[in-house]
mmCIF file of the N, C-alpha and C atoms, coordinates in Angstrom:
data_MODEL
# 
_entry.id   MODEL 
# 
loop_
_atom_site.group_PDB 
_atom_site.id 
_atom_site.type_symbol 
_atom_site.label_atom_id 
_atom_site.label_alt_id 
_atom_site.label_comp_id 
_atom_site.label_asym_id 
_atom_site.label_entity_id 
_atom_site.label_seq_id 
_atom_site.pdbx_PDB_ins_code 
_atom_site.Cartn_x 
_atom_site.Cartn_y 
_atom_site.Cartn_z 
_atom_site.occupancy 
_atom_site.B_iso_or_equiv 
_atom_site.pdbx_formal_charge 
_atom_site.auth_seq_id 
_atom_site.auth_comp_id 
_atom_site.auth_asym_id 
_atom_site.auth_atom_id 
_atom_site.pdbx_PDB_model_num 
ATOM 1   N N  . MET A 1 1  ? 57.349 62.563  168.961 1.00 0.00 ? 1  MET A N  1 
ATOM 2   C CA . MET A 1 1  ? 57.232 63.242  171.094 1.00 0.00 ? 1  MET A CA 1 
ATOM 3   C C  . MET A 1 1  ? 59.323 64.357  170.620 1.00 0.00 ? 1  MET A C  1 
ATOM 4   N N  . LYS A 1 2  ? 59.680 63.582  169.887 1.00 0.00 ? 2  LYS A N  1 
ATOM 5   C CA . LYS A 1 2  ? 60.992 64.253  169.360 1.00 0.00 ? 2  LYS A CA 1 
ATOM 6   C C  . LYS A 1 2  ? 60.699 65.561  169.327 1.00 0.00 ? 2  LYS A C  1 
ATOM 7   N N  . ARG A 1 3  ? 59.697 65.944  167.745 1.00 0.00 ? 3  ARG A N  1 
ATOM 8   C CA . ARG A 1 3  ? 59.771 66.962  167.584 1.00 0.00 ? 3  ARG A CA 1 
ATOM 9   C C  . ARG A 1 3  ? 59.211 68.564  168.294 1.00 0.00 ? 3  ARG A C  1 
ATOM 10  N N  . ASN A 1 4  ? 58.410 67.383  169.858 1.00 0.00 ? 4  ASN A N  1 
ATOM 11  C CA . ASN A 1 4  ? 58.002 68.593  170.661 1.00 0.00 ? 4  ASN A CA 1 
ATOM 12  C C  . ASN A 1 4  ? 58.492 68.945  172.047 1.00 0.00 ? 4  ASN A C  1 
ATOM 13  N N  . LEU A 1 5  ? 59.922 68.142  172.059 1.00 0.00 ? 5  LEU A N  1 
ATOM 14  C CA . LEU A 1 5  ? 60.886 68.254  172.793 1.00 0.00 ? 5  LEU A CA 1 
ATOM 15  C C  . LEU A 1 5  ? 61.562 69.390  171.505 1.00 0.00 ? 5  LEU A C  1 
ATOM 16  N N  . GLN A 1 6  ? 62.277 69.066  170.421 1.00 0.00 ? 6  GLN A N  1 
ATOM 17  C CA . GLN A 1 6  ? 62.910 70.389  170.451 1.00 0.00 ? 6  GLN A CA 1 
ATOM 18  C C  . GLN A 1 6  ? 62.064 71.500  170.294 1.00 0.00 ? 6  GLN A C  1 
ATOM 19  N N  . ASN A 1 7  ? 60.770 71.409  169.510 1.00 0.00 ? 7  ASN A N  1 
ATOM 20  C CA . ASN A 1 7  ? 59.927 72.728  169.565 1.00 0.00 ? 7  ASN A CA 1 
ATOM 21  C C  . ASN A 1 7  ? 59.889 73.668  170.995 1.00 0.00 ? 7  ASN A C  1 
ATOM 22  N N  . GLU A 1 8  ? 59.954 72.499  171.990 1.00 0.00 ? 8  GLU A N  1 
ATOM 23  C CA . GLU A 1 8  ? 59.850 73.104  173.160 1.00 0.00 ? 8  GLU A CA 1 
ATOM 24  C C  . GLU A 1 8  ? 61.560 73.768  173.786 1.00 0.00 ? 8  GLU A C  1 
ATOM 25  N N  . ARG A 1 9  ? 62.368 72.987  173.298 1.00 0.00 ? 9  ARG A N  1 
ATOM 26  C CA . ARG A 1 9  ? 63.918 73.815  173.746 1.00 0.00 ? 9  ARG A CA 1 
ATOM 27  C C  . ARG A 1 9  ? 64.049 74.819  172.553 1.00 0.00 ? 9  ARG A C  1 
ATOM 28  N N  . ARG A 1 10 ? 63.430 75.181  171.370 1.00 0.00 ? 10 ARG A N  1 
ATOM 29  C CA . ARG A 1 10 ? 63.549 75.884  170.193 1.00 0.00 ? 10 ARG A CA 1 
ATOM 30  C C  . ARG A 1 10 ? 63.281 77.052  171.262 1.00 0.00 ? 10 ARG A C  1 
ATOM 31  N N  . ARG A 1 11 ? 61.763 76.887  171.887 1.00 0.00 ? 11 ARG A N  1 
ATOM 32  C CA . ARG A 1 11 ? 60.930 78.395  172.277 1.00 0.00 ? 11 ARG A CA 1 
ATOM 33  C C  . ARG A 1 11 ? 61.619 78.388  173.185 1.00 0.00 ? 11 ARG A C  1 
ATOM 34  N N  . LEU A 1 12 ? 62.267 78.458  174.255 1.00 0.00 ? 12 LEU A N  1 
ATOM 35  C CA . LEU A 1 12 ? 62.519 78.933  176.135 1.00 0.00 ? 12 LEU A CA 1 
ATOM 36  C C  . LEU A 1 12 ? 63.775 79.523  174.685 1.00 0.00 ? 12 LEU A C  1 
ATOM 37  N N  . ARG A 1 13 ? 64.695 79.261  174.546 1.00 0.00 ? 13 ARG A N  1 
ATOM 38  C CA . ARG A 1 13 ? 65.904 79.966  173.699 1.00 0.00 ? 13 ARG A CA 1 
ATOM 39  C C  . ARG A 1 13 ? 65.360 81.621  172.813 1.00 0.00 ? 13 ARG A C  1 
ATOM 40  N N  . ASN A 1 14 ? 63.954 81.446  171.999 1.00 0.00 ? 14 ASN A N  1 
ATOM 41  C CA . ASN A 1 14 ? 64.198 82.471  171.387 1.00 0.00 ? 14 ASN A CA 1 
ATOM 42  C C  . ASN A 1 14 ? 62.719 83.477  172.706 1.00 0.00 ? 14 ASN A C  1 
ATOM 43  N N  . LYS A 1 15 ? 62.550 82.648  173.421 1.00 0.00 ? 15 LYS A N  1 
ATOM 44  C CA . LYS A 1 15 ? 62.008 83.295  174.651 1.00 0.00 ? 15 LYS A CA 1 
ATOM 45  C C  . LYS A 1 15 ? 62.962 84.414  175.634 1.00 0.00 ? 15 LYS A C  1 
ATOM 46  N N  . ALA A 1 16 ? 64.361 83.581  175.689 1.00 0.00 ? 16 ALA A N  1 
ATOM 47  C CA . ALA A 1 16 ? 65.068 83.883  176.793 1.00 0.00 ? 16 ALA A CA 1 
ATOM 48  C C  . ALA A 1 16 ? 66.051 84.946  175.707 1.00 0.00 ? 16 ALA A C  1 
ATOM 49  N N  . ALA A 1 17 ? 65.726 84.796  174.255 1.00 0.00 ? 17 ALA A N  1 
ATOM 50  C CA . ALA A 1 17 ? 66.355 86.352  173.607 1.00 0.00 ? 17 ALA A CA 1 
ATOM 51  C C  . ALA A 1 17 ? 65.807 87.568  173.053 1.00 0.00 ? 17 ALA A C  1 
ATOM 52  N N  . ARG A 1 18 ? 63.947 87.124  172.793 1.00 0.00 ? 18 ARG A N  1 
ATOM 53  C CA . ARG A 1 18 ? 63.870 88.272  173.514 1.00 0.00 ? 18 ARG A CA 1 
ATOM 54  C C  . ARG A 1 18 ? 63.655 88.902  174.481 1.00 0.00 ? 18 ARG A C  1 
ATOM 55  N N  . SER A 1 19 ? 63.708 88.143  175.331 1.00 0.00 ? 19 SER A N  1 
ATOM 56  C CA . SER A 1 19 ? 63.537 88.919  176.969 1.00 0.00 ? 19 SER A CA 1 
ATOM 57  C C  . SER A 1 19 ? 64.739 90.160  176.365 1.00 0.00 ? 19 SER A C  1 
ATOM 58  N N  . GLU A 1 20 ? 65.793 88.881  176.759 1.00 0.00 ? 20 GLU A N  1 
ATOM 59  C CA . GLU A 1 20 ? 67.264 89.694  176.528 1.00 0.00 ? 20 GLU A CA 1 
ATOM 60  C C  . GLU A 1 20 ? 67.265 91.173  175.153 1.00 0.00 ? 20 GLU A C  1 
ATOM 61  N N  . ILE A 1 21 ? 66.229 91.292  174.123 1.00 0.00 ? 21 ILE A N  1 
ATOM 62  C CA . ILE A 1 21 ? 66.375 92.179  172.972 1.00 0.00 ? 21 ILE A CA 1 
ATOM 63  C C  . ILE A 1 21 ? 65.621 93.496  174.131 1.00 0.00 ? 21 ILE A C  1 
ATOM 64  N N  . LYS A 1 22 ? 64.469 93.444  174.900 1.00 0.00 ? 22 LYS A N  1 
ATOM 65  C CA . LYS A 1 22 ? 64.026 94.029  174.985 1.00 0.00 ? 22 LYS A CA 1 
ATOM 66  C C  . LYS A 1 22 ? 64.533 94.443  176.719 1.00 0.00 ? 22 LYS A C  1 
ATOM 67  N N  . THR A 1 23 ? 65.581 93.967  177.551 1.00 0.00 ? 23 THR A N  1 
ATOM 68  C CA . THR A 1 23 ? 65.920 94.585  178.700 1.00 0.00 ? 23 THR A CA 1 
ATOM 69  C C  . THR A 1 23 ? 66.917 95.417  178.189 1.00 0.00 ? 23 THR A C  1 
ATOM 70  N N  . ARG A 1 24 ? 67.670 95.100  177.204 1.00 0.00 ? 24 ARG A N  1 
ATOM 71  C CA . ARG A 1 24 ? 68.710 96.043  176.702 1.00 0.00 ? 24 ARG A CA 1 
ATOM 72  C C  . ARG A 1 24 ? 68.465 97.538  176.067 1.00 0.00 ? 24 ARG A C  1 
ATOM 73  N N  . ILE A 1 25 ? 67.238 97.164  175.445 1.00 0.00 ? 25 ILE A N  1 
ATOM 74  C CA . ILE A 1 25 ? 66.687 98.497  174.843 1.00 0.00 ? 25 ILE A CA 1 
ATOM 75  C C  . ILE A 1 25 ? 66.107 99.788  176.044 1.00 0.00 ? 25 ILE A C  1 
ATOM 76  N N  . LYS A 1 26 ? 65.629 98.853  176.843 1.00 0.00 ? 26 LYS A N  1 
ATOM 77  C CA . LYS A 1 26 ? 65.001 99.248  178.292 1.00 0.00 ? 26 LYS A CA 1 
ATOM 78  C C  . LYS A 1 26 ? 66.532 100.203 178.455 1.00 0.00 ? 26 LYS A C  1 
ATOM 79  N N  . HIS A 1 27 ? 67.407 99.253  178.943 1.00 0.00 ? 27 HIS A N  1 
ATOM 80  C CA . HIS A 1 27 ? 68.914 99.938  179.414 1.00 0.00 ? 27 HIS A CA 1 
ATOM 81  C C  . HIS A 1 27 ? 69.166 100.973 178.600 1.00 0.00 ? 27 HIS A C  1 
ATOM 82  N N  . SER A 1 28 ? 68.967 101.317 177.053 1.00 0.00 ? 28 SER A N  1 
ATOM 83  C CA . SER A 1 28 ? 70.135 101.555 176.209 1.00 0.00 ? 28 SER A CA 1 
ATOM 84  C C  . SER A 1 28 ? 69.203 102.978 176.544 1.00 0.00 ? 28 SER A C  1 
ATOM 85  N N  . ILE A 1 29 ? 67.684 103.407 176.678 1.00 0.00 ? 29 ILE A N  1 
ATOM 86  C CA . ILE A 1 29 ? 66.796 103.751 177.131 1.00 0.00 ? 29 ILE A CA 1 
ATOM 87  C C  . ILE A 1 29 ? 67.128 104.932 178.464 1.00 0.00 ? 29 ILE A C  1 
ATOM 88  N N  . ALA A 1 30 ? 67.336 104.042 178.919 1.00 0.00 ? 30 ALA A N  1 
ATOM 89  C CA . ALA A 1 30 ? 67.559 104.757 180.876 1.00 0.00 ? 30 ALA A CA 1 
ATOM 90  C C  . ALA A 1 30 ? 68.819 105.670 180.982 1.00 0.00 ? 30 ALA A C  1 
ATOM 91  N N  . ALA A 1 31 ? 69.875 104.745 179.645 1.00 0.00 ? 31 ALA A N  1 
ATOM 92  C CA . ALA A 1 31 ? 71.212 105.266 179.749 1.00 0.00 ? 31 ALA A CA 1 
ATOM 93  C C  . ALA A 1 31 ? 71.277 106.823 179.128 1.00 0.00 ? 31 ALA A C  1 
ATOM 94  N N  . ALA A 1 32 ? 70.395 106.573 177.958 1.00 0.00 ? 32 ALA A N  1 
ATOM 95  C CA . ALA A 1 32 ? 69.658 107.818 177.656 1.00 0.00 ? 32 ALA A CA 1 
ATOM 96  C C  . ALA A 1 32 ? 69.629 109.730 178.449 1.00 0.00 ? 32 ALA A C  1 
ATOM 97  N N  . GLU A 1 33 ? 68.288 108.667 178.808 1.00 0.00 ? 33 GLU A N  1 
ATOM 98  C CA . GLU A 1 33 ? 67.413 109.830 180.244 1.00 0.00 ? 33 GLU A CA 1 
ATOM 99  C C  . GLU A 1 33 ? 68.350 110.004 180.949 1.00 0.00 ? 33 GLU A C  1 
ATOM 100 N N  . ALA A 1 34 ? 69.412 109.389 181.307 1.00 0.00 ? 34 ALA A N  1 
ATOM 101 C CA . ALA A 1 34 ? 70.021 109.779 183.151 1.00 0.00 ? 34 ALA A CA 1 
ATOM 102 C C  . ALA A 1 34 ? 71.325 110.323 181.947 1.00 0.00 ? 34 ALA A C  1 
ATOM 103 N N  . GLY A 1 35 ? 71.912 110.774 180.998 1.00 0.00 ? 35 GLY A N  1 
ATOM 104 C CA . GLY A 1 35 ? 72.503 111.041 180.633 1.00 0.00 ? 35 GLY A CA 1 
ATOM 105 C C  . GLY A 1 35 ? 74.255 110.694 180.788 1.00 0.00 ? 35 GLY A C  1 
ATOM 106 N N  . ALA A 1 36 ? 74.035 109.014 180.660 1.00 0.00 ? 36 ALA A N  1 
ATOM 107 C CA . ALA A 1 36 ? 75.172 107.916 181.076 1.00 0.00 ? 36 ALA A CA 1 
ATOM 108 C C  . ALA A 1 36 ? 76.137 108.174 179.898 1.00 0.00 ? 36 ALA A C  1 
ATOM 109 N N  . ASP A 1 37 ? 77.137 108.130 180.524 1.00 0.00 ? 37 ASP A N  1 
ATOM 110 C CA . ASP A 1 37 ? 78.643 108.025 179.733 1.00 0.00 ? 37 ASP A CA 1 
ATOM 111 C C  . ASP A 1 37 ? 78.455 107.204 178.721 1.00 0.00 ? 37 ASP A C  1 
ATOM 112 N N  . ASP A 1 38 ? 77.574 105.739 179.019 1.00 0.00 ? 38 ASP A N  1 
ATOM 113 C CA . ASP A 1 38 ? 77.481 104.626 178.399 1.00 0.00 ? 38 ASP A CA 1 
ATOM 114 C C  . ASP A 1 38 ? 76.245 104.084 177.703 1.00 0.00 ? 38 ASP A C  1 
ATOM 115 N N  . GLY A 1 39 ? 75.799 105.206 177.525 1.00 0.00 ? 39 GLY A N  1 
ATOM 116 C CA . GLY A 1 39 ? 74.946 105.630 176.840 1.00 0.00 ? 39 GLY A CA 1 
ATOM 117 C C  . GLY A 1 39 ? 74.499 104.567 175.323 1.00 0.00 ? 39 GLY A C  1 
ATOM 118 N N  . ALA A 1 40 ? 76.047 105.102 174.412 1.00 0.00 ? 40 ALA A N  1 
ATOM 119 C CA . ALA A 1 40 ? 76.667 104.966 172.794 1.00 0.00 ? 40 ALA A CA 1 
ATOM 120 C C  . ALA A 1 40 ? 76.630 102.993 173.399 1.00 0.00 ? 40 ALA A C  1 
ATOM 121 N N  . GLU A 1 41 ? 77.915 102.788 174.392 1.00 0.00 ? 41 GLU A N  1 
ATOM 122 C CA . GLU A 1 41 ? 77.227 101.470 174.521 1.00 0.00 ? 41 GLU A CA 1 
ATOM 123 C C  . GLU A 1 41 ? 76.420 100.671 174.645 1.00 0.00 ? 41 GLU A C  1 
ATOM 124 N N  . ALA A 1 42 ? 75.582 101.085 175.196 1.00 0.00 ? 42 ALA A N  1 
ATOM 125 C CA . ALA A 1 42 ? 74.045 100.616 175.774 1.00 0.00 ? 42 ALA A CA 1 
ATOM 126 C C  . ALA A 1 42 ? 72.983 100.151 174.520 1.00 0.00 ? 42 ALA A C  1 
ATOM 127 N N  . LEU A 1 43 ? 73.320 101.174 173.184 1.00 0.00 ? 43 LEU A N  1 
ATOM 128 C CA . LEU A 1 43 ? 72.374 101.893 172.192 1.00 0.00 ? 43 LEU A CA 1 
ATOM 129 C C  . LEU A 1 43 ? 72.973 100.362 171.295 1.00 0.00 ? 43 LEU A C  1 
ATOM 130 N N  . ARG A 1 44 ? 74.583 100.918 171.356 1.00 0.00 ? 44 ARG A N  1 
ATOM 131 C CA . ARG A 1 44 ? 75.376 99.407  170.591 1.00 0.00 ? 44 ARG A CA 1 
ATOM 132 C C  . ARG A 1 44 ? 75.143 98.585  170.967 1.00 0.00 ? 44 ARG A C  1 
ATOM 133 N N  . LEU A 1 45 ? 74.760 98.322  172.132 1.00 0.00 ? 45 LEU A N  1 
ATOM 134 C CA . LEU A 1 45 ? 74.265 96.227  172.553 1.00 0.00 ? 45 LEU A CA 1 
ATOM 135 C C  . LEU A 1 45 ? 72.814 95.946  171.878 1.00 0.00 ? 45 LEU A C  1 
ATOM 136 N N  . ALA A 1 46 ? 72.407 97.123  172.275 1.00 0.00 ? 46 ALA A N  1 
ATOM 137 C CA . ALA A 1 46 ? 70.583 97.306  172.228 1.00 0.00 ? 46 ALA A CA 1 
ATOM 138 C C  . ALA A 1 46 ? 70.547 96.736  170.608 1.00 0.00 ? 46 ALA A C  1 
ATOM 139 N N  . VAL A 1 47 ? 71.443 96.730  168.965 1.00 0.00 ? 47 VAL A N  1 
ATOM 140 C CA . VAL A 1 47 ? 71.508 96.934  168.397 1.00 0.00 ? 47 VAL A CA 1 
ATOM 141 C C  . VAL A 1 47 ? 71.780 95.509  167.707 1.00 0.00 ? 47 VAL A C  1 
ATOM 142 N N  . LYS A 1 48 ? 73.139 95.405  168.208 1.00 0.00 ? 48 LYS A N  1 
ATOM 143 C CA . LYS A 1 48 ? 74.029 93.774  168.557 1.00 0.00 ? 48 LYS A CA 1 
ATOM 144 C C  . LYS A 1 48 ? 72.231 92.989  168.606 1.00 0.00 ? 48 LYS A C  1 
ATOM 145 N N  . LYS A 1 49 ? 72.063 93.264  169.575 1.00 0.00 ? 49 LYS A N  1 
ATOM 146 C CA . LYS A 1 49 ? 70.842 91.712  169.664 1.00 0.00 ? 49 LYS A CA 1 
ATOM 147 C C  . LYS A 1 49 ? 69.424 91.640  168.757 1.00 0.00 ? 49 LYS A C  1 
ATOM 148 N N  . LEU A 1 50 ? 69.279 93.112  168.841 1.00 0.00 ? 50 LEU A N  1 
ATOM 149 C CA . LEU A 1 50 ? 68.025 92.714  167.318 1.00 0.00 ? 50 LEU A CA 1 
ATOM 150 C C  . LEU A 1 50 ? 68.416 92.324  166.289 1.00 0.00 ? 50 LEU A C  1 
ATOM 151 N N  . ASP A 1 51 ? 70.374 92.745  165.507 1.00 0.00 ? 51 ASP A N  1 
ATOM 152 C CA . ASP A 1 51 ? 70.446 92.539  164.357 1.00 0.00 ? 51 ASP A CA 1 
ATOM 153 C C  . ASP A 1 51 ? 70.993 90.719  164.685 1.00 0.00 ? 51 ASP A C  1 
ATOM 154 N N  . LYS A 1 52 ? 71.272 90.178  165.904 1.00 0.00 ? 52 LYS A N  1 
ATOM 155 C CA . LYS A 1 52 ? 71.504 88.508  165.900 1.00 0.00 ? 52 LYS A CA 1 
ATOM 156 C C  . LYS A 1 52 ? 70.347 87.543  166.000 1.00 0.00 ? 52 LYS A C  1 
ATOM 157 N N  . ALA A 1 53 ? 69.143 88.303  166.844 1.00 0.00 ? 53 ALA A N  1 
ATOM 158 C CA . ALA A 1 53 ? 68.023 87.847  167.022 1.00 0.00 ? 53 ALA A CA 1 
ATOM 159 C C  . ALA A 1 53 ? 67.093 87.438  165.306 1.00 0.00 ? 53 ALA A C  1 
ATOM 160 N N  . ALA A 1 54 ? 67.275 88.713  164.519 1.00 0.00 ? 54 ALA A N  1 
ATOM 161 C CA . ALA A 1 54 ? 67.115 88.346  162.886 1.00 0.00 ? 54 ALA A CA 1 
ATOM 162 C C  . ALA A 1 54 ? 67.327 87.714  162.582 1.00 0.00 ? 54 ALA A C  1 
ATOM 163 N N  . ALA A 1 55 ? 68.856 87.410  162.430 1.00 0.00 ? 55 ALA A N  1 
ATOM 164 C CA . ALA A 1 55 ? 69.981 86.996  161.711 1.00 0.00 ? 55 ALA A CA 1 
ATOM 165 C C  . ALA A 1 55 ? 69.844 85.381  161.645 1.00 0.00 ? 55 ALA A C  1 
ATOM 166 N N  . LYS A 1 56 ? 69.095 85.057  163.150 1.00 0.00 ? 56 LYS A N  1 
ATOM 167 C CA . LYS A 1 56 ? 69.251 83.749  164.031 1.00 0.00 ? 56 LYS A CA 1 
ATOM 168 C C  . LYS A 1 56 ? 67.473 82.844  163.314 1.00 0.00 ? 56 LYS A C  1 
ATOM 169 N N  . GLY A 1 57 ? 66.449 83.773  163.354 1.00 0.00 ? 57 GLY A N  1 
ATOM 170 C CA . GLY A 1 57 ? 65.367 83.546  162.504 1.00 0.00 ? 57 GLY A CA 1 
ATOM 171 C C  . GLY A 1 57 ? 64.197 84.131  163.923 1.00 0.00 ? 57 GLY A C  1 
ATOM 172 N N  . ILE A 1 58 ? 64.445 84.966  165.276 1.00 0.00 ? 58 ILE A N  1 
ATOM 173 C CA . ILE A 1 58 ? 64.657 84.734  166.373 1.00 0.00 ? 58 ILE A CA 1 
ATOM 174 C C  . ILE A 1 58 ? 63.000 85.712  166.276 1.00 0.00 ? 58 ILE A C  1 
ATOM 175 N N  . ILE A 1 59 ? 63.300 87.295  164.850 1.00 0.00 ? 59 ILE A N  1 
ATOM 176 C CA . ILE A 1 59 ? 62.708 87.798  164.731 1.00 0.00 ? 59 ILE A CA 1 
ATOM 177 C C  . ILE A 1 59 ? 62.974 88.419  163.460 1.00 0.00 ? 59 ILE A C  1 
ATOM 178 N N  . HIS A 1 60 ? 61.460 88.763  163.620 1.00 0.00 ? 60 HIS A N  1 
ATOM 179 C CA . HIS A 1 60 ? 61.889 88.692  161.286 1.00 0.00 ? 60 HIS A CA 1 
ATOM 180 C C  . HIS A 1 60 ? 62.243 90.105  161.151 1.00 0.00 ? 60 HIS A C  1 
ATOM 181 N N  . LYS A 1 61 ? 63.812 90.188  160.118 1.00 0.00 ? 61 LYS A N  1 
ATOM 182 C CA . LYS A 1 61 ? 64.439 91.390  159.672 1.00 0.00 ? 61 LYS A CA 1 
ATOM 183 C C  . LYS A 1 61 ? 63.749 92.526  159.727 1.00 0.00 ? 61 LYS A C  1 
ATOM 184 N N  . ASN A 1 62 ? 62.762 93.072  158.826 1.00 0.00 ? 62 ASN A N  1 
ATOM 185 C CA . ASN A 1 62 ? 61.314 93.958  158.789 1.00 0.00 ? 62 ASN A CA 1 
ATOM 186 C C  . ASN A 1 62 ? 61.350 94.342  160.501 1.00 0.00 ? 62 ASN A C  1 
ATOM 187 N N  . GLN A 1 63 ? 60.901 93.436  161.125 1.00 0.00 ? 63 GLN A N  1 
ATOM 188 C CA . GLN A 1 63 ? 60.812 93.622  162.189 1.00 0.00 ? 63 GLN A CA 1 
ATOM 189 C C  . GLN A 1 63 ? 61.949 94.315  163.854 1.00 0.00 ? 63 GLN A C  1 
ATOM 190 N N  . ALA A 1 64 ? 62.821 93.542  163.227 1.00 0.00 ? 64 ALA A N  1 
ATOM 191 C CA . ALA A 1 64 ? 64.569 93.776  164.002 1.00 0.00 ? 64 ALA A CA 1 
ATOM 192 C C  . ALA A 1 64 ? 64.870 95.490  163.302 1.00 0.00 ? 64 ALA A C  1 
ATOM 193 N N  . ALA A 1 65 ? 64.412 96.215  161.870 1.00 0.00 ? 65 ALA A N  1 
ATOM 194 C CA . ALA A 1 65 ? 64.890 97.382  161.501 1.00 0.00 ? 65 ALA A CA 1 
ATOM 195 C C  . ALA A 1 65 ? 63.381 98.313  161.948 1.00 0.00 ? 65 ALA A C  1 
ATOM 196 N N  . ASN A 1 66 ? 62.593 97.589  161.623 1.00 0.00 ? 66 ASN A N  1 
ATOM 197 C CA . ASN A 1 66 ? 61.522 98.658  162.450 1.00 0.00 ? 66 ASN A CA 1 
ATOM 198 C C  . ASN A 1 66 ? 61.370 98.517  163.896 1.00 0.00 ? 66 ASN A C  1 
ATOM 199 N N  . ARG A 1 67 ? 61.914 98.371  165.303 1.00 0.00 ? 67 ARG A N  1 
ATOM 200 C CA . ARG A 1 67 ? 62.960 98.420  166.471 1.00 0.00 ? 67 ARG A CA 1 
ATOM 201 C C  . ARG A 1 67 ? 63.850 99.314  166.331 1.00 0.00 ? 67 ARG A C  1 
ATOM 202 N N  . LYS A 1 68 ? 65.179 99.195  165.740 1.00 0.00 ? 68 LYS A N  1 
ATOM 203 C CA . LYS A 1 68 ? 66.486 100.102 165.741 1.00 0.00 ? 68 LYS A CA 1 
ATOM 204 C C  . LYS A 1 68 ? 65.967 101.088 165.265 1.00 0.00 ? 68 LYS A C  1 
ATOM 205 N N  . SER A 1 69 ? 64.769 101.579 164.534 1.00 0.00 ? 69 SER A N  1 
ATOM 206 C CA . SER A 1 69 ? 64.661 102.563 163.584 1.00 0.00 ? 69 SER A CA 1 
ATOM 207 C C  . SER A 1 69 ? 63.377 103.441 164.662 1.00 0.00 ? 69 SER A C  1 
ATOM 208 N N  . SER A 1 70 ? 62.724 102.677 165.723 1.00 0.00 ? 70 SER A N  1 
ATOM 209 C CA . SER A 1 70 ? 61.965 103.086 166.186 1.00 0.00 ? 70 SER A CA 1 
ATOM 210 C C  . SER A 1 70 ? 62.818 103.694 167.768 1.00 0.00 ? 70 SER A C  1 
ATOM 211 N N  . LEU A 1 71 ? 63.801 102.896 168.160 1.00 0.00 ? 71 LEU A N  1 
ATOM 212 C CA . LEU A 1 71 ? 64.990 103.415 169.147 1.00 0.00 ? 71 LEU A CA 1 
ATOM 213 C C  . LEU A 1 71 ? 66.238 104.252 168.893 1.00 0.00 ? 71 LEU A C  1 
ATOM 214 N N  . MET A 1 72 ? 66.300 104.598 167.835 1.00 0.00 ? 72 MET A N  1 
ATOM 215 C CA . MET A 1 72 ? 66.951 105.272 166.840 1.00 0.00 ? 72 MET A CA 1 
ATOM 216 C C  . MET A 1 72 ? 66.201 106.497 167.351 1.00 0.00 ? 72 MET A C  1 
ATOM 217 N N  . ARG A 1 73 ? 64.776 107.163 166.725 1.00 0.00 ? 73 ARG A N  1 
ATOM 218 C CA . ARG A 1 73 ? 63.960 108.242 167.365 1.00 0.00 ? 73 ARG A CA 1 
ATOM 219 C C  . ARG A 1 73 ? 64.285 108.311 168.556 1.00 0.00 ? 73 ARG A C  1 
ATOM 220 N N  . ARG A 1 74 ? 63.243 107.327 169.288 1.00 0.00 ? 74 ARG A N  1 
ATOM 221 C CA . ARG A 1 74 ? 63.580 107.972 170.117 1.00 0.00 ? 74 ARG A CA 1 
ATOM 222 C C  . ARG A 1 74 ? 64.596 108.651 171.451 1.00 0.00 ? 74 ARG A C  1 
ATOM 223 N N  . LEU A 1 75 ? 65.585 108.035 171.157 1.00 0.00 ? 75 LEU A N  1 
ATOM 224 C CA . LEU A 1 75 ? 66.273 107.848 172.010 1.00 0.00 ? 75 LEU A CA 1 
ATOM 225 C C  . LEU A 1 75 ? 67.486 109.707 170.978 1.00 0.00 ? 75 LEU A C  1 
ATOM 226 N N  . ALA A 1 76 ? 67.150 110.363 169.319 1.00 0.00 ? 76 ALA A N  1 
ATOM 227 C CA . ALA A 1 76 ? 67.253 111.460 169.105 1.00 0.00 ? 76 ALA A CA 1 
ATOM 228 C C  . ALA A 1 76 ? 66.244 112.335 169.584 1.00 0.00 ? 76 ALA A C  1 
ATOM 229 N N  . LYS A 1 77 ? 64.856 112.148 169.984 1.00 0.00 ? 77 LYS A N  1 
ATOM 230 C CA . LYS A 1 77 ? 64.158 112.884 170.178 1.00 0.00 ? 77 LYS A CA 1 
ATOM 231 C C  . LYS A 1 77 ? 64.624 113.352 171.698 1.00 0.00 ? 77 LYS A C  1 
ATOM 232 N N  . LEU A 1 78 ? 65.106 112.206 172.729 1.00 0.00 ? 78 LEU A N  1 
ATOM 233 C CA . LEU A 1 78 ? 65.583 113.057 173.818 1.00 0.00 ? 78 LEU A CA 1 
ATOM 234 C C  . LEU A 1 78 ? 66.575 113.141 173.877 1.00 0.00 ? 78 LEU A C  1 
ATOM 235 N N  . SER A 1 79 ? 68.066 113.582 172.689 1.00 0.00 ? 79 SER A N  1 
ATOM 236 C CA . SER A 1 79 ? 69.260 114.244 173.094 1.00 0.00 ? 79 SER A CA 1 
ATOM 237 C C  . SER A 1 79 ? 69.113 115.700 172.618 1.00 0.00 ? 79 SER A C  1 
ATOM 238 N N  . SER A 1 80 ? 67.683 115.492 172.049 1.00 0.00 ? 80 SER A N  1 
ATOM 239 C CA . SER A 1 80 ? 67.422 117.011 171.158 1.00 0.00 ? 80 SER A CA 1 
ATOM 240 C C  . SER A 1 80 ? 66.869 117.700 172.392 1.00 0.00 ? 80 SER A C  1 
ATOM 241 N N  . THR A 1 81 ? 66.031 117.422 172.964 1.00 0.00 ? 81 THR A N  1 
ATOM 242 C CA . THR A 1 81 ? 65.345 118.622 174.266 1.00 0.00 ? 81 THR A CA 1 
ATOM 243 C C  . THR A 1 81 ? 66.877 118.356 175.210 1.00 0.00 ? 81 THR A C  1 
ATOM 244 N N  . GLU A 1 82 ? 66.977 117.632 175.456 1.00 0.00 ? 82 GLU A N  1 
ATOM 245 C CA . GLU A 1 82 ? 68.412 117.939 177.044 1.00 0.00 ? 82 GLU A CA 1 
ATOM 246 C C  . GLU A 1 82 ? 69.262 118.970 176.312 1.00 0.00 ? 82 GLU A C  1 
ATOM 247 N N  . GLY A 1 83 ? 69.421 118.647 174.747 1.00 0.00 ? 83 GLY A N  1 
ATOM 248 C CA . GLY A 1 83 ? 70.475 119.772 174.282 1.00 0.00 ? 83 GLY A CA 1 
ATOM 249 C C  . GLY A 1 83 ? 69.961 121.676 174.204 1.00 0.00 ? 83 GLY A C  1 
# 
C-alpha cells in the first residue's frame, strides 16, 4: 500500500514536470517565430527544464539531449529563414 502511494505521488510529480517541459518548448518556439525579444530567455528556460528533468530521472539524459538538439535545430532553421 505504501509503495502504491509513493508511486502515485511520483507519477503526478513526473507528469507535472513533463507538462512543464512541453510548455517551455512551445513557448520558446512561439517566441522565436514571433521574433520576440525574450526568445533567448525562453530557450534558456526550456533547456534548463530539460536538464533538470534529466538530472532528476524524469526523462533519460539522452532523451533530454535529443530534445535540446531538435529544439536548437528548429530554432536555427527559423532564424535562418527570417534573416
